[in-house]
Backbone as a ProteinNet text record, in pm:
[ID]
protein_1_A
[PRIMARY]
XXXXXXXXXXXXXXXXXXXXXXXXXXXXXXXXXXXXXXXXXXXXXXXXXXXXXXXXXXXXXXXXXXXXXXXXXXXXXXXXXXXXXXXXXXXXXXXXXXXXXXXXXXXXXXXXXXXX
[TERTIARY]
4527.3	4383.8	4343.9	4239.8	4148.6	4042.8	3963.7	3866.7	3741.1	3699.2	3585.9	3635.1	3731.9	3798.4	3791.8	3844	3871.3	3728	3634.3	3488.7	3450.6	3455.2	3408.6	3445.5	3598.6	3673.5	3653.9	3622.1	3586.5	3436.2	3340.1	3204.8	3218.2	3298.3	3328.7	3379.6	3481.9	3500.1	3425.2	3327	3218.7	3140.6	3140.1	3028.6	3110.6	3251.1	3286.6	3337.7	3301.6	3353.2	3507.6	3552.3	3687.6	3711.3	3745.8	3791.9	3957.6	4020.4	4183.2	4168	4105.1	4116.5	4046.4	3919.6	3887.5	3961.7	4005.5	4077.7	4194.5	4270.1	4404	4389.6	4236.1	4207.7	4146.3	4164.1	4088.5	4214.3	4217.2	4331.4	4342	4464.4	4493.3	4378.9	4298	4206.7	4056.7	4032.2	3924.5	3772.8	3673.3	3556.3	3451.2	3324	3236.2	3125.5	3019.2	2892.8	2766.6	2652.9	2536.4	2442.1	2313.2	2226.9	2214.8	2280.1	2308.2	2459.1	2541.7	2682.8	2748.4	2805.3	2855	3032.5	3091.4	3228.1	3307.9	3244.6	3321.3	3421.4	3553.3	3674.1	3668.1	3772.2	3793.2	3747.8	3765.3	3726.1	3611.6	3537.4	3360.6	3310.1	3333.8	3302.9	3292.5	3392.1	3423.6	3326.6	3316.6	3215.8	3073	3013.5	2875.3	2855	2946.4	2866.5	2903.8	3051.5	3083.5	3030.8	3078.8	2996.6	2873.6	2782	2661.9	2596.2	2702.9	2634	2674.3	2555.7	2570.5	2581.1	2496	2513.2	2485.3	2548.6	2527.8	2496.8	2385.6	2389.5	2427.7	2438.2	2487.7	2464.6	2555.1	2523.3	2468.1	2380.8	2356.4	2397.7	2516.5	2583.8	2474.7	2411.9	2308.8	2404	2463.2	2566.8	2707.4	2793.4	2930.6	2974.8	2927.5	3038.4	3139	3248	3388	3428.7	3517.4	3588.2	3660.5	3814.6	3912.3	3917.8	3896.4	3917.8	3779.3	3674.7	3547.7	3444.5	3348.5	3285.1	3159.1	3035	2913.9	2867.6	2804.1	2744.2	2633.9	2556.3	2417.2	2397.1	2340.6	2360.3	2209.5	2200.2	2065.6	2150.8	2088.1	2099.1	2023.3	2054.2	1988.4	2099.1	2074.4	2139.4	2112.3	2135.4	2075.7	1905.6	1906	1781.7	1660.4	1746	1650.9	1680.7	1589.7	1623.6	1686.4	1795.9	1820.8	1862.4	1863.3	1866.1	1988.7	2100.3	2177.9	2252.1	2288.2	2397.2	2472.9	2599.8	2741.1	2834.6	2852.8	2976.5	3093.4	3219.9	3353.1	3415.3	3516.1	3618.7	3753.8	3852.9	3956.2	4077.1	4175.4	4346.4	4449.9	4536.4	4658.4	4625.1	4520.1	4459.1	4398.7	4363.7	4259.6	4153.5	4066.2	3922.3	3955.5	3898	3936.2	3790.4	3687.1	3562.3	3460.3	3339.5	3238.1	3084.8	3002.2	2893.4	2775.6	2722.4	2600	2463.6	2346.7	2212.5	2134	2124.4	2026.4	1868.6	1858.3	1699.5	1646	1537.1	1451.2	1419.6	1445.3	1395.9	1241.7	1212	1062	1024.8	953.5	912.1	927.9	946.7	976.2	1126.2	1201.1	1341.3	1381.3	1515.1	1554.4	1546.3	1643.6	1664	1539.2	1399.2	1300.4	1234.5	1266.9	1217.4	1303.5	1406	1439.3	1375
2273.1	2292.7	2205.9	2127.7	2087.8	2175.2	2140.1	2223.1	2259.8	2127.8	2134.4	2217.1	2225.8	2305.1	2449.4	2475.6	2608.5	2673.1	2607.2	2665.2	2691.2	2585.5	2627.9	2759.3	2796.2	2887.2	3001.7	3006	3102	3175.6	3085.9	3102.5	3161.4	3109.4	3176.7	3312.6	3342.9	3453.1	3564.8	3533.1	3601.6	3609.4	3533.8	3574.8	3669.2	3660.1	3721.3	3869.7	3885.1	4002.6	4029.9	3891.9	3902.1	3903.1	4009.5	4073	4021.8	4020.7	3994.6	3865.1	3751.1	3600.5	3572	3646.1	3589.2	3629.8	3761.1	3840.6	3694.2	3659.2	3612.9	3458.3	3409.9	3246.9	3248.3	3404	3427.6	3417.4	3316.4	3297.8	3407.5	3434.7	3534.6	3505.7	3603.1	3634.8	3573.1	3552.1	3529.8	3613.7	3492.1	3567.4	3526.3	3585.7	3582.9	3585.3	3500.3	3513.5	3449.5	3508	3495.3	3555	3572.2	3606.2	3750.5	3809.1	3969.8	3992.7	3901	3924.5	3826	3879.6	3804.7	3764	3716.5	3696.7	3802.3	3877.6	3983.5	3959	4044.2	4010.6	4043.9	4017.9	4037	4184.2	4305.1	4435.7	4472.6	4413	4465.7	4340.6	4224.8	4131.8	4212.9	4256.7	4325.8	4445.1	4518.2	4630.4	4629.2	4478.8	4473.2	4333	4270.9	4140	4189.8	4233.4	4229.6	4339.6	4460	4573.1	4586.6	4499.6	4500	4439.4	4366.8	4280.1	4361.4	4373.9	4442.9	4354.1	4242.7	4133.7	3987.9	3890.5	3765.2	3667.1	3588.2	3505.8	3366.1	3296.9	3133.2	3086.6	3035.1	2962.2	2814.9	2777.4	2602.8	2577.5	2527.7	2424.4	2294.2	2258.4	2150.8	2030.8	2068.2	1991.4	2057.9	1979.6	2035	1886.9	1892.1	1782.5	1843.3	1781.4	1841.9	1745.9	1741.1	1632.8	1710.9	1669.9	1742.4	1883.8	1974.3	2113.8	2190.3	2085.7	2162.8	2147.3	2229.1	2170.4	2236.5	2184.2	2239.8	2225.9	2375.3	2419.6	2466.3	2413	2450.5	2475	2591.7	2657.6	2740.5	2741.3	2861.4	2958.1	3069.8	3176.2	3270.3	3386.3	3503.6	3623.8	3690.1	3794.4	3941.5	4007.5	4143.9	4146.6	4053.8	4029.9	3939	3877.5	3819.4	3686.5	3550.3	3416.7	3405.5	3351.2	3291.3	3152.3	3080.6	2937	2961.7	2958.1	2945.5	2812.1	2825.7	2693.6	2757.7	2734.3	2783.4	2675.5	2691.7	2633	2685.6	2615.9	2638.4	2582.1	2670.8	2590.7	2671.5	2561.7	2583.5	2564.5	2623.6	2640	2689.1	2564.8	2550.3	2615.8	2546.3	2538.6	2685.5	2747	2859.4	2893	2988.8	2986.3	3091.6	2991	3049.9	3126	3050	3092.7	3055.5	3150.5	3101.1	3152.7	3058.5	3077.1	3050.2	3151.7	3149	3136.5	3054.5	3063.9	3063.8	3212.8	3262	3171	3187.8	3119.3	3182.3	3142.7	3168.1	3035.4	3012.8	2885.2	2891.2	2761.1	2746.2	2798.9	2828.9	2870.6	2767.3	2645.8	2557.2	2539.6	2618.7	2586	2637.6	2596.8	2651.2	2783.2	2826.4	2968.4	3059.7	3016	3084.8	3103.8	3017.8	3039.4	3157.7	3221	3324.3	3456.6
11377.5	11447.6	11282.1	11332.4	11236.3	11206	11089.9	11042.6	11118.6	11184.1	11281	11434.4	11438.2	11575.2	11528.1	11395.1	11339.7	11361.8	11294.4	11277.3	11426.8	11506.9	11658.8	11706.3	11683.8	11732.4	11660.6	11560.2	11439	11499	11553.7	11592	11728.8	11818.3	11948.6	11930.1	11810.3	11810.7	11767.5	11654.6	11640.2	11748.7	11826.5	11966.1	12084.5	12082.9	12190.7	12096.2	11986.4	11908.6	11904.8	11874.2	11855.9	11727.2	11646.7	11515.8	11447.9	11559.6	11542.9	11532.3	11604.7	11575.2	11427.5	11420.5	11273.7	11157.2	11170.2	11093.1	11016.1	11149.8	11149.5	11101.8	11060	11045.5	10908.4	10813	10715.6	10602	10522.5	10438.5	10294.5	10260.2	10148.2	10065.2	9994.4	9882.2	9950.2	10059.6	10131.7	10062.7	10050.1	9982.4	10081.9	10057.2	10138.1	10032.1	10054.2	9943.4	10040	9994.9	10037.3	9928.8	10007.6	9930.5	9871.7	9945.8	9940.4	9893.7	9886.5	9867.9	9756.4	9676.4	9583.3	9583.7	9660.9	9683.1	9727.1	9824.7	9853.8	9941.1	9927.3	9985.5	10163	10225.1	10353.1	10421.8	10342	10405.8	10392.8	10264.6	10268.7	10339.3	10391	10469.3	10621.6	10665	10789.1	10800.1	10694.8	10681.8	10674.2	10591.4	10572.6	10695.2	10724.6	10829.4	10944	10977.4	11129.4	11203.9	11122	11173.6	11193.5	11116.8	11122.5	11238	11316.7	11449.5	11570.4	11624	11769.7	11868	11881.4	11968.7	11894.5	11973.5	11928.8	12071.8	12048.4	12181.1	12128.2	12244.7	12231.1	12092	12017.3	11898.1	11942.8	11911	11891.8	11779.1	11773.5	11651.8	11632.5	11557.5	11515.9	11466.5	11333.9	11281.6	11213.4	11215.1	11148.6	11050.2	10911.6	10833.4	10787.1	10819.9	10745.9	10698.7	10623.3	10552.7	10426.4	10401.5	10350.6	10368	10282.8	10273.3	10248.4	10302.5	10280.9	10429.3	10476.5	10601.4	10550.5	10609	10612.5	10760.8	10793.4	10928.6	10919.7	11027.9	11033.2	11211.7	11238.3	11338	11351.6	11532.6	11555.5	11615	11636.4	11758.8	11739	11807.9	11810.1	11782.9	11674.6	11618.2	11599.8	11667.1	11713.1	11755.2	11848.3	11867.9	11789.9	11651.8	11584.6	11604.3	11582.8	11583.3	11411.3	11419.6	11301.9	11282.6	11183.8	11148	11022.5	10995.9	10929.2	10865.4	10743.6	10706.8	10623.5	10674.4	10560.8	10557.1	10422.9	10363.4	10367.3	10418.7	10427.4	10339.4	10272.9	10191.6	10256.4	10278.1	10377.4	10248.1	10288.3	10223.3	10305	10331	10429.4	10533.3	10615	10746	10792.3	10658.7	10700.2	10633.8	10684.6	10565.2	10471.3	10353.1	10179.9	10151.8	10185.8	10159.1	10248.5	10266.6	10328.5	10231	10220.2	10145.2	10266	10295.7	10366.7	10337.9	10372.7	10327.9	10450.9	10481.5	10578.5	10611.4	10709.3	10736	10896.1	10925	11071.1	11065.4	11216.2	11292.6	11295.6	11324.7	11360.2	11499.2	11512.9	11671.5	11787.2	11761.9	11842	11894.2	11812.7	11843.5	11976.1	12007.1	12149.9	12139.2	11995.9	12009.4	12011.5	11979	11957.7	12107.2	12216.1	12332.4	12437	12386.1	12461.9	12470.9
[MASK]
++++++++++++++++++++++++++++++++++++++++++++++++++++++++++++++++++++++++++++++++++++++++++++++++++++++++++++++++++++

């Protein structure tokens, strides 16, 4: 599976609340980084990120730029009833997700996600 397809499947699994798929695509030593988290591992990622989400509406993937073992993604959605507009950097290792670094944001009022 190419990295762009992996990202799309990963986001579909988040939306469908399929932790088994998400976990199966995380490489050994996976880390997650955000403004609030500094290279946390898979268990803490599940606790802090996965378990905090109750509802995700359809993702609007605005851009994916994938080359080699890296990719950048920009998307919009509503998560737990809040509009989001995030950018994420993915690093891959042996066909799995080695790390994710997310930059959280809120969309402009005129975004498709804000109309819901």
